[in-house]
TORPA-4810 file (N, C-alpha, C, O; in nm, 3 decimals):
<nodes>
NODE_1_-4.716_-0.336_2.180_-4.776_-0.211_2.132_-4.792_-0.218_1.980_-4.697_-0.252_1.910_X
NODE_2_-4.912_-0.186_1.930_-4.941_-0.197_1.787_-4.922_-0.062_1.717_-4.888_0.038_1.780_X
NODE_3_-4.944_-0.064_1.586_-4.937_0.060_1.509_-5.040_0.160_1.562_-5.142_0.120_1.619_X
NODE_4_-5.013_0.288_1.543_-5.109_0.390_1.585_-5.108_0.503_1.484_-5.013_0.518_1.406_X
NODE_5_-5.214_0.584_1.486_-5.225_0.697_1.393_-5.238_0.827_1.469_-5.293_0.831_1.579_X
NODE_6_-5.187_0.934_1.409_-5.199_1.068_1.465_-5.252_1.162_1.357_-5.211_1.155_1.241_X
NODE_7_-5.344_1.250_1.397_-5.397_1.352_1.306_-5.339_1.486_1.346_-5.330_1.518_1.465_X
NODE_8_-5.301_1.566_1.246_-5.244_1.697_1.276_-5.291_1.799_1.173_-5.280_1.777_1.052_X
NODE_9_-5.344_1.910_1.224_-5.389_2.019_1.138_-5.275_2.120_1.123_-5.216_2.163_1.223_X
NODE_10_-5.243_2.157_1.000_-5.131_2.247_0.972_-5.181_2.385_0.929_-5.295_2.402_0.887_X
NODE_11_-5.092_2.481_0.942_-5.117_2.618_0.897_-5.032_2.641_0.772_-4.909_2.645_0.780_X
NODE_12_-5.097_2.656_0.658_-5.024_2.674_0.532_-4.936_2.799_0.534_-4.826_2.798_0.479_X
NODE_13_-4.983_2.904_0.597_-4.903_3.027_0.604_-4.775_3.007_0.685_-4.671_3.063_0.652_X
NODE_14_-4.784_2.925_0.790_-4.666_2.897_0.873_-4.563_2.817_0.793_-4.442_2.837_0.808_X
NODE_15_-4.611_2.726_0.710_-4.520_2.647_0.627_-4.453_2.735_0.523_-4.333_2.723_0.498_X
NODE_16_-4.529_2.825_0.461_-4.474_2.917_0.361_-4.368_3.006_0.425_-4.264_3.032_0.364_X
NODE_17_-4.394_3.053_0.545_-4.299_3.140_0.614_-4.170_3.064_0.646_-4.061_3.120_0.638_X
NODE_18_-4.184_2.937_0.683_-4.066_2.856_0.717_-3.980_2.833_0.593_-3.857_2.833_0.603_X
NODE_19_-4.042_2.814_0.478_-3.968_2.793_0.353_-3.881_2.914_0.322_-3.772_2.900_0.269_X
NODE_20_-3.930_3.033_0.356_-3.858_3.157_0.327_-3.750_3.191_0.431_-3.671_3.283_0.412_X
NODE_21_-3.748_3.115_0.539_-3.653_3.145_0.647_-3.510_3.112_0.607_-3.483_3.004_0.553_X
NODE_22_-3.418_3.205_0.634_-3.277_3.183_0.603_-3.213_3.081_0.697_-3.105_3.029_0.667_X
NODE_23_-3.279_3.051_0.809_-3.223_2.958_0.907_-3.244_2.812_0.867_-3.187_2.722_0.929_X
NODE_24_-3.324_2.789_0.763_-3.356_2.652_0.721_-3.287_2.623_0.589_-3.301_2.698_0.493_X
NODE_25_-3.210_2.513_0.585_-3.130_2.483_0.467_-3.216_2.426_0.353_-3.335_2.401_0.369_X
NODE_26_-3.152_2.407_0.237_-3.224_2.365_0.117_-3.291_2.229_0.132_-3.402_2.207_0.082_X
NODE_27_-3.222_2.137_0.202_-3.278_2.003_0.219_-3.408_2.009_0.299_-3.505_1.941_0.266_X
NODE_28_-3.408_2.091_0.404_-3.529_2.106_0.485_-3.638_2.180_0.407_-3.756_2.151_0.422_X
NODE_29_-3.597_2.275_0.324_-3.694_2.348_0.241_-3.767_2.253_0.146_-3.888_2.265_0.126_X
NODE_30_-3.693_2.159_0.089_-3.754_2.060_0.000_-3.862_1.980_0.073_-3.969_1.952_0.018_X
NODE_31_-3.832_1.943_0.197_-3.931_1.868_0.277_-4.054_1.954_0.305_-4.167_1.907_0.299_X
NODE_32_-4.029_2.081_0.334_-4.140_2.171_0.364_-4.230_2.193_0.242_-4.352_2.202_0.255_X
NODE_33_-4.169_2.203_0.125_-4.246_2.222_0.002_-4.337_2.102_-0.024_-4.453_2.117_-0.062_X
NODE_34_-4.282_1.981_-0.003_-4.363_1.859_-0.021_-4.475_1.854_0.082_-4.587_1.813_0.052_X
NODE_35_-4.443_1.896_0.205_-4.546_1.900_0.310_-4.654_2.000_0.274_-4.773_1.972_0.293_X
NODE_36_-4.614_2.114_0.224_-4.711_2.218_0.186_-4.810_2.165_0.082_-4.930_2.186_0.093_X
NODE_37_-4.758_2.096_-0.019_-4.844_2.042_-0.125_-4.942_1.939_-0.070_-5.059_1.937_-0.107_X
NODE_38_-4.891_1.854_0.021_-4.976_1.750_0.080_-5.086_1.813_0.166_-5.201_1.770_0.161_X
NODE_39_-5.050_1.914_0.245_-5.147_1.979_0.332_-5.251_2.055_0.250_-5.370_2.054_0.283_X
NODE_40_-5.205_2.121_0.145_-5.296_2.199_0.060_-5.403_2.111_-0.003_-5.516_2.154_-0.022_X
NODE_41_-5.367_1.986_-0.034_-5.461_1.893_-0.098_-5.542_1.812_0.003_-5.631_1.736_-0.035_X
NODE_42_-5.510_1.828_0.131_-5.578_1.749_0.234_-5.705_1.819_0.282_-5.713_1.942_0.280_X
NODE_43_-5.801_1.741_0.324_-5.925_1.796_0.376_-5.899_1.869_0.508_-5.837_1.813_0.598_X
NODE_44_-5.945_1.993_0.518_-5.931_2.072_0.639_-5.784_2.090_0.680_-5.754_2.113_0.797_X
NODE_45_-5.694_2.080_0.581_-5.550_2.098_0.605_-5.498_2.006_0.717_-5.411_2.043_0.796_X
NODE_46_-5.555_1.885_0.721_-5.519_1.788_0.825_-5.462_1.662_0.763_-5.521_1.604_0.672_X
NODE_47_-5.347_1.620_0.811_-5.285_1.496_0.765_-5.295_1.390_0.874_-5.277_1.418_0.993_X
NODE_48_-5.325_1.269_0.831_-5.331_1.155_0.924_-5.211_1.065_0.894_-5.194_1.019_0.781_X
NODE_49_-5.129_1.041_0.993_-5.006_0.964_0.975_-5.008_0.840_1.062_-5.040_0.846_1.180_X
NODE_50_-4.973_0.727_1.002_-4.962_0.601_1.076_-4.817_0.579_1.117_-4.725_0.600_1.037_X
NODE_51_-4.797_0.537_1.241_-4.664_0.507_1.293_-4.654_0.358_1.320_-4.743_0.298_1.379_X
NODE_52_-4.543_0.299_1.276_-4.524_0.155_1.293_-4.377_0.123_1.308_-4.290_0.202_1.270_X
NODE_53_-4.349_0.007_1.363_-4.212_-0.041_1.372_-4.172_-0.100_1.238_-4.254_-0.164_1.171_X
NODE_54_-4.048_-0.080_1.199_-4.004_-0.126_1.067_-3.990_-0.278_1.062_-4.011_-0.339_0.957_X
NODE_55_-3.954_-0.339_1.175_-3.940_-0.484_1.176_-3.986_-0.538_1.310_-4.094_-0.501_1.357_X
NODE_56_-3.907_-0.624_1.373_-3.952_-0.693_1.494_-3.926_-0.617_1.623_-3.934_-0.675_1.731_X
NODE_57_-3.895_-0.492_1.613_-3.871_-0.414_1.734_-3.820_-0.277_1.700_-3.819_-0.237_1.583_X
NODE_58_-3.779_-0.205_1.802_-3.720_-0.074_1.779_-3.821_0.039_1.779_-3.932_0.025_1.829_X
NODE_59_-3.779_0.150_1.721_-3.859_0.272_1.723_-3.980_0.264_1.630_-3.987_0.180_1.540_X
NODE_60_-4.073_0.354_1.655_-4.186_0.372_1.565_-4.151_0.481_1.464_-4.098_0.586_1.500_X
NODE_61_-4.180_0.454_1.337_-4.151_0.550_1.231_-4.279_0.584_1.156_-4.368_0.501_1.139_X
NODE_62_-4.286_0.709_1.111_-4.401_0.752_1.033_-4.397_0.687_0.894_-4.293_0.687_0.828_X
NODE_63_-4.509_0.634_0.852_-4.515_0.572_0.719_-4.524_0.677_0.609_-4.481_0.652_0.496_X
NODE_64_-4.578_0.793_0.641_-4.591_0.900_0.541_-4.459_0.972_0.520_-4.393_1.010_0.617_X
NODE_65_-4.422_0.992_0.396_-4.298_1.064_0.365_-4.312_1.214_0.391_-4.214_1.288_0.389_X
NODE_66_-4.437_1.259_0.415_-4.460_1.401_0.442_-4.453_1.434_0.591_-4.456_1.551_0.628_X
NODE_67_-4.442_1.332_0.676_-4.448_1.355_0.821_-4.336_1.447_0.867_-4.220_1.431_0.828_X
NODE_68_-4.372_1.545_0.951_-4.269_1.639_0.996_-4.178_1.578_1.102_-4.084_1.643_1.148_X
NODE_69_-4.205_1.454_1.142_-4.115_1.386_1.237_-3.979_1.359_1.173_-3.882_1.333_1.243_X
NODE_70_-3.973_1.364_1.040_-3.847_1.343_0.969_-3.770_1.474_0.949_-3.663_1.476_0.888_X
NODE_71_-3.825_1.581_1.001_-3.760_1.711_0.985_-3.675_1.744_1.106_-3.692_1.688_1.214_X
NODE_72_-3.585_1.835_1.086_-3.502_1.890_1.191_-3.595_1.954_1.295_-3.695_2.016_1.258_X
NODE_73_-3.562_1.941_1.423_-3.651_1.990_1.528_-3.681_2.139_1.518_-3.791_2.183_1.552_X
NODE_74_-3.583_2.217_1.470_-3.604_2.361_1.457_-3.700_2.391_1.341_-3.771_2.492_1.343_X
NODE_75_-3.699_2.304_1.240_-3.796_2.319_1.131_-3.936_2.291_1.183_-4.029_2.366_1.154_X
NODE_76_-3.950_2.184_1.260_-4.081_2.151_1.317_-4.132_2.264_1.405_-4.250_2.298_1.402_X
NODE_77_-4.041_2.321_1.483_-4.081_2.430_1.573_-4.131_2.552_1.495_-4.219_2.625_1.542_X
NODE_78_-4.074_2.573_1.377_-4.111_2.691_1.298_-4.251_2.679_1.238_-4.315_2.780_1.210_X
NODE_79_-4.298_2.556_1.218_-4.432_2.538_1.160_-4.534_2.497_1.266_-4.654_2.496_1.239_X
NODE_80_-4.486_2.464_1.386_-4.577_2.424_1.495_-4.532_2.492_1.624_-4.485_2.424_1.715_X
NODE_81_-4.546_2.624_1.634_-4.492_2.698_1.749_-4.554_2.660_1.883_-4.494_2.685_1.987_X
NODE_82_-4.673_2.599_1.881_-4.740_2.564_2.006_-4.708_2.422_2.054_-4.757_2.378_2.157_X
NODE_83_-4.625_2.351_1.977_-4.588_2.216_2.015_-4.460_2.218_2.098_-4.377_2.308_2.084_X
NODE_84_-4.447_2.120_2.184_-4.329_2.107_2.270_-4.255_1.980_2.234_-4.311_1.870_2.243_X
NODE_85_-4.129_1.994_2.193_-4.046_1.878_2.159_-3.968_1.838_2.283_-3.873_1.905_2.323_X
NODE_86_-4.008_1.727_2.344_-3.943_1.680_2.466_-3.826_1.590_2.427_-3.846_1.485_2.366_X
NODE_87_-3.707_1.631_2.463_-3.587_1.557_2.426_-3.517_1.508_2.554_-3.470_1.588_2.634_X
NODE_88_-3.512_1.376_2.570_-3.443_1.320_2.686_-3.293_1.323_2.658_-3.244_1.247_2.575_X
NODE_89_-3.221_1.411_2.725_-3.079_1.430_2.701_-3.003_1.300_2.732_-3.022_1.239_2.837_X
NODE_90_-2.917_1.261_2.637_-2.834_1.142_2.659_-2.918_1.018_2.683_-2.879_0.930_2.759_X
NODE_91_-3.032_1.009_2.620_-3.132_0.906_2.649_-3.075_0.764_2.640_-3.091_0.685_2.733_X
NODE_92_-3.010_0.733_2.528_-2.960_0.596_2.508_-2.860_0.554_2.614_-2.871_0.446_2.671_X
NODE_93_-2.763_0.640_2.640_-2.660_0.608_2.738_-2.718_0.602_2.880_-2.677_0.518_2.960_X
NODE_94_-2.811_0.691_2.911_-2.873_0.691_3.043_-2.949_0.561_3.067_-2.939_0.502_3.174_X
NODE_95_-3.026_0.518_2.967_-3.100_0.392_2.978_-3.005_0.274_2.989_-3.025_0.185_3.071_X
NODE_96_-2.902_0.273_2.905_-2.802_0.166_2.908_-2.735_0.158_3.044_-2.717_0.050_3.100_X
NODE_97_-2.697_0.273_3.097_-2.632_0.280_3.228_-2.724_0.225_3.336_-2.680_0.150_3.423_X
NODE_98_-2.851_0.262_3.331_-2.949_0.218_3.430_-2.967_0.066_3.426_-2.973_0.001_3.530_X
NODE_99_-2.977_0.011_3.304_-2.993_-0.134_3.290_-2.873_-0.207_3.349_-2.889_-0.303_3.424_X
NODE_100_-2.754_-0.161_3.315_-2.632_-0.226_3.364_-2.622_-0.218_3.517_-2.583_-0.315_3.582_X
NODE_101_-2.658_-0.104_3.572_-2.655_-0.089_3.718_-2.755_-0.183_3.785_-2.727_-0.239_3.890_X
NODE_102_-2.871_-0.200_3.725_-2.972_-0.290_3.779_-2.924_-0.435_3.777_-2.963_-0.516_3.861_X
NODE_103_-2.837_-0.466_3.681_-2.783_-0.602_3.671_-2.655_-0.618_3.752_-2.593_-0.724_3.748_X
NODE_104_-2.617_-0.515_3.826_-2.500_-0.523_3.912_-2.367_-0.512_3.839_-2.264_-0.557_3.890_X
NODE_105_-2.368_-0.453_3.720_-2.246_-0.439_3.640_-2.180_-0.305_3.671_-2.248_-0.205_3.693_X
NODE_106_-2.048_-0.302_3.671_-1.972_-0.181_3.699_-1.976_-0.088_3.578_-1.947_-0.129_3.466_X
NODE_107_-2.012_0.038_3.601_-2.029_0.133_3.490_-1.948_0.260_3.515_-2.000_0.371_3.502_X
NODE_108_-1.824_0.246_3.550_-1.740_0.361_3.584_-1.738_0.467_3.474_-1.772_0.583_3.498_X
NODE_109_-1.698_0.427_3.353_-1.684_0.523_3.244_-1.820_0.563_3.186_-1.840_0.679_3.150_X
NODE_110_-1.911_0.468_3.176_-2.044_0.499_3.124_-2.116_0.597_3.215_-2.182_0.689_3.167_X
NODE_111_-2.105_0.578_3.345_-2.167_0.671_3.440_-2.105_0.810_3.426_-2.176_0.910_3.431_X
NODE_112_-1.975_0.816_3.408_-1.908_0.945_3.388_-1.957_1.010_3.259_-1.978_1.132_3.255_X
NODE_113_-1.975_0.930_3.155_-2.023_0.985_3.028_-2.163_1.043_3.045_-2.191_1.151_2.993_X
NODE_114_-2.250_0.973_3.116_-2.386_1.021_3.140_-2.383_1.154_3.215_-2.461_1.245_3.186_X
NODE_115_-2.292_1.164_3.312_-2.287_1.285_3.396_-2.214_1.401_3.330_-2.252_1.517_3.348_X
NODE_116_-2.108_1.372_3.253_-2.027_1.479_3.193_-1.992_1.444_3.047_-1.875_1.427_3.013_X
NODE_117_-2.094_1.433_2.964_-2.074_1.394_2.824_-1.978_1.488_2.751_-1.897_1.443_2.670_X
NODE_118_-1.985_1.617_2.781_-1.902_1.714_2.709_-1.754_1.685_2.728_-1.674_1.711_2.638_X
NODE_119_-1.715_1.633_2.844_-1.575_1.600_2.869_-1.525_1.499_2.766_-1.414_1.512_2.714_X
NODE_120_-1.606_1.398_2.736_-1.565_1.294_2.641_-1.570_1.347_2.497_-1.488_1.307_2.414_X
NODE_121_-1.664_1.435_2.468_-1.667_1.497_2.335_-1.541_1.579_2.313_-1.482_1.577_2.205_X
NODE_122_-1.500_1.653_2.416_-1.378_1.733_2.406_-1.254_1.646_2.391_-1.151_1.692_2.340_X
NODE_123_-1.263_1.521_2.434_-1.149_1.430_2.428_-1.130_1.371_2.288_-1.028_1.307_2.261_X
NODE_124_-1.228_1.392_2.200_-1.216_1.344_2.062_-1.125_1.436_1.982_-1.121_1.556_2.006_X
NODE_125_-1.054_1.379_1.886_-0.961_1.455_1.802_-1.036_1.509_1.680_-1.017_1.461_1.568_X
NODE_126_-1.120_1.608_1.703_-1.199_1.668_1.595_-1.152_1.812_1.575_-1.166_1.896_1.664_X
NODE_127_-1.097_1.839_1.458_-1.048_1.973_1.426_-1.152_2.049_1.344_-1.253_1.992_1.303_X
NODE_128_-1.128_2.176_1.322_-1.218_2.254_1.239_-1.219_2.202_1.096_-1.322_2.206_1.029_X
NODE_129_-1.106_2.152_1.051_-1.099_2.094_0.916_-1.190_1.971_0.907_-1.254_1.949_0.804_X
NODE_130_-1.194_1.892_1.014_-1.283_1.775_1.017_-1.429_1.819_1.010_-1.509_1.761_0.937_X
NODE_131_-1.461_1.921_1.087_-1.599_1.972_1.090_-1.639_2.023_0.952_-1.750_1.997_0.905_X
NODE_132_-1.550_2.096_0.887_-1.577_2.150_0.754_-1.597_2.036_0.653_-1.687_2.043_0.569_X
NODE_133_-1.513_1.933_0.662_-1.524_1.820_0.569_-1.656_1.746_0.590_-1.723_1.711_0.493_X
NODE_134_-1.692_1.722_0.716_-1.817_1.654_0.748_-1.936_1.732_0.693_-2.025_1.674_0.630_X
NODE_135_-1.938_1.863_0.716_-2.051_1.945_0.672_-2.060_1.955_0.520_-2.169_1.959_0.464_X
NODE_136_-1.945_1.961_0.455_-1.945_1.968_0.309_-1.999_1.839_0.248_-2.076_1.842_0.153_X
NODE_137_-1.957_1.726_0.305_-2.000_1.596_0.253_-2.150_1.573_0.276_-2.217_1.512_0.193_X
NODE_138_-2.200_1.623_0.388_-2.339_1.595_0.425_-2.432_1.715_0.407_-2.552_1.705_0.433_X
NODE_139_-2.376_1.827_0.363_-2.454_1.950_0.348_-2.524_1.984_0.479_-2.643_2.018_0.481_X
NODE_140_-2.448_1.973_0.586_-2.498_2.001_0.720_-2.435_2.126_0.776_-2.353_2.192_0.711_X
NODE_141_-2.473_2.158_0.898_-2.412_2.270_0.969_-2.382_2.225_1.113_-2.428_2.286_1.209_X
NODE_142_-2.306_2.116_1.124_-2.276_2.057_1.255_-2.155_2.125_1.318_-2.070_2.181_1.249_X
NODE_143_-2.149_2.119_1.451_-2.029_2.161_1.523_-1.967_2.036_1.586_-2.013_1.925_1.564_X
NODE_144_-1.862_2.056_1.665_-1.792_1.943_1.726_-1.885_1.862_1.815_-1.878_1.739_1.817_X
NODE_145_-1.970_1.929_1.890_-2.060_1.860_1.980_-2.154_1.767_1.905_-2.175_1.653_1.947_X
NODE_146_-2.209_1.814_1.795_-2.304_1.732_1.719_-2.235_1.612_1.656_-2.292_1.503_1.654_X
NODE_147_-2.114_1.631_1.604_-2.040_1.519_1.546_-2.002_1.420_1.656_-2.010_1.298_1.636_X
NODE_148_-1.962_1.472_1.772_-1.929_1.386_1.885_-2.048_1.302_1.929_-2.033_1.183_1.957_X
NODE_149_-2.165_1.362_1.934_-2.286_1.289_1.972_-2.314_1.176_1.873_-2.354_1.067_1.912_X
NODE_150_-2.293_1.204_1.743_-2.312_1.100_1.641_-2.213_0.985_1.661_-2.248_0.868_1.646_X
NODE_151_-2.089_1.021_1.696_-1.986_0.921_1.718_-2.024_0.827_1.833_-2.017_0.705_1.819_X
NODE_152_-2.064_0.884_1.945_-2.095_0.801_2.062_-2.224_0.722_2.043_-2.237_0.611_2.094_X
NODE_153_-2.318_0.779_1.970_-2.440_0.706_1.939_-2.407_0.583_1.854_-2.462_0.475_1.874_X
NODE_154_-2.316_0.600_1.758_-2.274_0.489_1.674_-2.203_0.382_1.756_-2.223_0.263_1.732_X
NODE_155_-2.122_0.423_1.852_-2.053_0.328_1.941_-2.155_0.244_2.016_-2.143_0.122_2.023_X
NODE_156_-2.255_0.311_2.073_-2.356_0.241_2.152_-2.436_0.145_2.066_-2.478_0.038_2.112_X
NODE_157_-2.458_0.182_1.940_-2.540_0.101_1.851_-2.458_0.002_1.769_-2.502_-0.047_1.665_X
NODE_158_-2.336_-0.027_1.819_-2.254_-0.135_1.764_-2.200_-0.108_1.625_-2.197_-0.197_1.540_X
NODE_159_-2.156_0.015_1.602_-2.093_0.046_1.474_-1.956_-0.023_1.466_-1.902_-0.067_1.568_X
NODE_160_-1.903_-0.033_1.348_-1.774_-0.100_1.328_-1.657_-0.013_1.371_-1.673_0.089_1.437_X
NODE_161_-1.537_-0.056_1.331_-1.415_0.013_1.373_-1.389_0.142_1.296_-1.307_0.223_1.338_X
NODE_162_-1.456_0.160_1.185_-1.430_0.278_1.101_-1.543_0.380_1.107_-1.591_0.428_1.004_X
NODE_163_-1.584_0.412_1.230_-1.692_0.509_1.247_-1.656_0.642_1.183_-1.741_0.710_1.126_X
NODE_164_-1.529_0.678_1.192_-1.485_0.807_1.137_-1.513_0.816_0.987_-1.539_0.925_0.936_X
NODE_165_-1.507_0.704_0.917_-1.536_0.705_0.775_-1.685_0.728_0.750_-1.724_0.801_0.659_X
NODE_166_-1.770_0.664_0.832_-1.914_0.683_0.816_-1.957_0.825_0.850_-2.063_0.869_0.807_X
NODE_167_-1.874_0.895_0.927_-1.902_1.034_0.960_-1.836_1.131_0.860_-1.836_1.252_0.881_X
NODE_168_-1.781_1.075_0.753_-1.716_1.156_0.648_-1.600_1.237_0.703_-1.584_1.355_0.671_X
NODE_169_-1.518_1.173_0.787_-1.398_1.235_0.841_-1.275_1.171_0.779_-1.284_1.062_0.722_X
NODE_170_-1.161_1.236_0.790_-1.041_1.189_0.721_-0.952_1.099_0.808_-0.855_1.042_0.758_X
NODE_171_-0.984_1.086_0.936_-0.899_1.006_1.024_-0.979_0.958_1.145_-1.090_1.006_1.170_X
NODE_172_-0.922_0.863_1.220_-0.986_0.811_1.340_-0.979_0.918_1.449_-0.871_0.960_1.489_X
NODE_173_-1.095_0.962_1.496_-1.099_1.071_1.593_-1.084_1.022_1.738_-1.077_1.103_1.831_X
NODE_174_-1.079_0.891_1.756_-1.058_0.837_1.891_-0.909_0.817_1.915_-0.847_0.729_1.854_X
NODE_175_-0.852_0.897_2.001_-0.708_0.891_2.028_-0.673_0.767_2.110_-0.749_0.731_2.200_X
NODE_176_-0.560_0.702_2.081_-0.516_0.585_2.159_-0.494_0.624_2.305_-0.446_0.733_2.335_X
NODE_177_-0.530_0.533_2.395_-0.508_0.551_2.539_-0.578_0.675_2.596_-0.536_0.730_2.698_X
NODE_178_-0.684_0.717_2.530_-0.759_0.833_2.576_-0.874_0.788_2.667_-0.901_0.669_2.681_X
NODE_179_-0.942_0.886_2.727_-1.059_0.855_2.808_-1.169_0.795_2.722_-1.242_0.705_2.765_X
NODE_180_-1.181_0.844_2.600_-1.280_0.788_2.508_-1.249_0.643_2.479_-1.340_0.559_2.474_X
NODE_181_-1.122_0.612_2.460_-1.081_0.475_2.432_-1.120_0.383_2.548_-1.166_0.271_2.525_X
NODE_182_-1.103_0.429_2.671_-1.141_0.350_2.788_-1.293_0.334_2.796_-1.342_0.227_2.833_X
NODE_183_-1.366_0.438_2.761_-1.512_0.431_2.759_-1.559_0.326_2.659_-1.647_0.245_2.691_X
NODE_184_-1.502_0.328_2.540_-1.542_0.233_2.435_-1.513_0.090_2.479_-1.594_0.000_2.454_X
NODE_185_-1.399_0.068_2.542_-1.366_-0.067_2.592_-1.467_-0.112_2.696_-1.510_-0.228_2.695_X
NODE_186_-1.507_-0.021_2.785_-1.604_-0.058_2.888_-1.740_-0.090_2.827_-1.806_-0.184_2.871_X
NODE_187_-1.781_-0.013_2.728_-1.910_-0.037_2.662_-1.912_-0.178_2.601_-2.011_-0.250_2.614_X
NODE_188_-1.804_-0.216_2.535_-1.798_-0.349_2.474_-1.809_-0.459_2.579_-1.878_-0.559_2.558_X
NODE_189_-1.740_-0.441_2.691_-1.746_-0.540_2.799_-1.886_-0.548_2.860_-1.935_-0.657_2.891_X
NODE_190_-1.949_-0.433_2.877_-2.083_-0.430_2.934_-2.185_-0.497_2.843_-2.272_-0.569_2.891_X
NODE_191_-2.174_-0.473_2.713_-2.265_-0.539_2.618_-2.251_-0.690_2.627_-2.351_-0.762_2.631_X
NODE_192_-2.127_-0.736_2.630_-2.103_-0.879_2.638_-2.160_-0.938_2.767_-2.222_-1.045_2.765_X
NODE_193_-2.140_-0.869_2.879_-2.190_-0.916_3.007_-2.342_-0.913_3.012_-2.406_-1.006_3.063_X
NODE_194_-2.400_-0.807_2.958_-2.546_-0.790_2.961_-2.616_-0.900_2.883_-2.714_-0.958_2.929_X
NODE_195_-2.564_-0.929_2.764_-2.632_-1.026_2.678_-2.587_-1.170_2.702_-2.622_-1.261_2.627_X
NODE_196_-2.508_-1.190_2.808_-2.482_-1.326_2.854_-2.591_-1.370_2.952_-2.598_-1.487_2.989_X
NODE_197_-2.677_-1.274_2.994_-2.787_-1.303_3.085_-2.904_-1.362_3.007_-2.937_-1.316_2.898_X
NODE_198_-2.967_-1.463_3.063_-3.072_-1.537_2.992_-3.194_-1.451_2.960_-3.263_-1.478_2.862_X
NODE_199_-3.223_-1.348_3.041_-3.342_-1.266_3.018_-3.337_-1.190_2.886_-3.439_-1.143_2.836_X
NODE_200_-3.215_-1.177_2.830_-3.200_-1.105_2.703_-3.172_-1.199_2.585_-3.129_-1.155_2.479_X
NODE_201_-3.198_-1.328_2.607_-3.170_-1.427_2.502_-3.248_-1.399_2.374_-3.196_-1.415_2.264_X
NODE_202_-3.375_-1.357_2.389_-3.459_-1.336_2.271_-3.406_-1.220_2.186_-3.405_-1.227_2.063_X
NODE_203_-3.361_-1.113_2.252_-3.304_-1.000_2.179_-3.178_-1.043_2.104_-3.157_-1.006_1.989_X
NODE_204_-3.095_-1.120_2.172_-2.970_-1.165_2.112_-2.998_-1.259_1.995_-2.930_-1.254_1.892_X
NODE_205_-3.097_-1.345_2.011_-3.131_-1.443_1.907_-3.188_-1.374_1.783_-3.151_-1.406_1.670_X
NODE_206_-3.280_-1.281_1.805_-3.350_-1.217_1.693_-3.267_-1.108_1.627_-3.263_-1.098_1.504_X
NODE_207_-3.200_-1.025_1.708_-3.135_-0.905_1.656_-2.982_-0.914_1.650_-2.917_-0.826_1.594_X
NODE_208_-2.927_-1.019_1.707_-2.781_-1.043_1.702_-2.700_-0.922_1.749_-2.718_-0.876_1.862_X
NODE_209_-2.611_-0.868_1.663_-2.524_-0.759_1.708_-2.598_-0.625_1.724_-2.539_-0.527_1.770_X
NODE_210_-2.725_-0.622_1.685_-2.807_-0.501_1.704_-2.899_-0.514_1.826_-2.992_-0.436_1.842_X
NODE_211_-2.872_-0.613_1.910_-2.960_-0.641_2.023_-2.978_-0.522_2.115_-3.090_-0.493_2.158_X
NODE_212_-2.870_-0.452_2.147_-2.880_-0.339_2.240_-2.963_-0.226_2.180_-3.043_-0.164_2.249_X
NODE_213_-2.943_-0.200_2.052_-3.020_-0.095_1.985_-3.170_-0.121_2.000_-3.246_-0.030_2.033_X
NODE_214_-3.213_-0.244_1.976_-3.355_-0.276_1.983_-3.406_-0.278_2.126_-3.520_-0.240_2.152_X
NODE_215_-3.323_-0.323_2.218_-3.361_-0.321_2.358_-3.387_-0.178_2.405_-3.490_-0.150_2.467_X
NODE_216_-3.295_-0.087_2.376_-3.309_0.052_2.417_-3.428_0.118_2.348_-3.500_0.196_2.409_X
NODE_217_-3.447_0.088_2.219_-3.557_0.149_2.144_-3.692_0.101_2.197_-3.787_0.179_2.204_X
NODE_218_-3.702_-0.027_2.234_-3.827_-0.079_2.289_-3.858_-0.014_2.424_-3.974_0.016_2.454_X
NODE_219_-3.757_0.007_2.505_-3.777_0.074_2.634_-3.824_0.218_2.611_-3.916_0.265_2.677_X
NODE_220_-3.760_0.285_2.515_-3.798_0.423_2.483_-3.943_0.431_2.436_-4.017_0.520_2.476_X
NODE_221_-3.983_0.336_2.351_-4.120_0.334_2.298_-4.222_0.314_2.409_-4.328_0.376_2.408_X
NODE_222_-4.191_0.229_2.506_-4.281_0.205_2.618_-4.294_0.327_2.707_-4.402_0.358_2.757_X
NODE_223_-4.181_0.396_2.726_-4.184_0.517_2.811_-4.267_0.626_2.745_-4.348_0.692_2.811_X
NODE_224_-4.248_0.645_2.614_-4.322_0.748_2.541_-4.470_0.714_2.534_-4.548_0.790_2.476_X
</nodes>
C-alpha cells in the first residue's frame, strides 16, 4: 500500500468554538489555533493531507503538522460533529491473540485480557497519587484505566523493564506474582514462539525487537 492523500473542508466557526471550550486543555487549544490559521489561509477552507509510513512498515501518519489526526478524539469530534471515529477496542491485543491462536499457540492469559481487560487494569498497583503525578508530569487528565491501557500497550510493543518510569510514575505498578505478572510472562513466551516461525523471518530481520509492533500495525493498515 502506497502513500495516499485526503481532502477535508473545515468550518472556521466550529474551530473557534472548540478553542473556547472548557473541556479542551491548553495543549489541544494550541493545535486548534494552528489548524485555524492553516484553514483560514487555505483555498475554500480545505486542507489536503498526505499520509505515509515513517519507515519500512507500521502505521500511516499524516505529514502535515496541522492534521487533526494528531488531536485528541474529543477535540476532533468538536470540530467535525458529522464524522464517526471508529475505535476497535483492544485492537492490538485482539489481533495478537488471533494470530497466536491461528498458529496453535496457547493464549490463556492473553485471551482473558481480551475478554476482561478491566480485571487486569484493576490488578495494577496504581494509586490516586500515581495518577496525580502522571497527569502533572504530562499535563494530562488520565484516570487509572487510561494509564493501565498505556502500560499494557507498552508491554505488547516490547517496552523495557522500567515502563513505570516512562509513564512518569514513582514505582513499578506490576505487583509480583500477580495476574498481570503472569500475563506479561505469557506475552513474552508467545512473542518468542511466534517469531521462531519462518513466515515472520522478514519482520524479525528488519524490525528486530519491534517486529510485533510492525506486524500488528501492518495488519491494522490493511484492515482500514
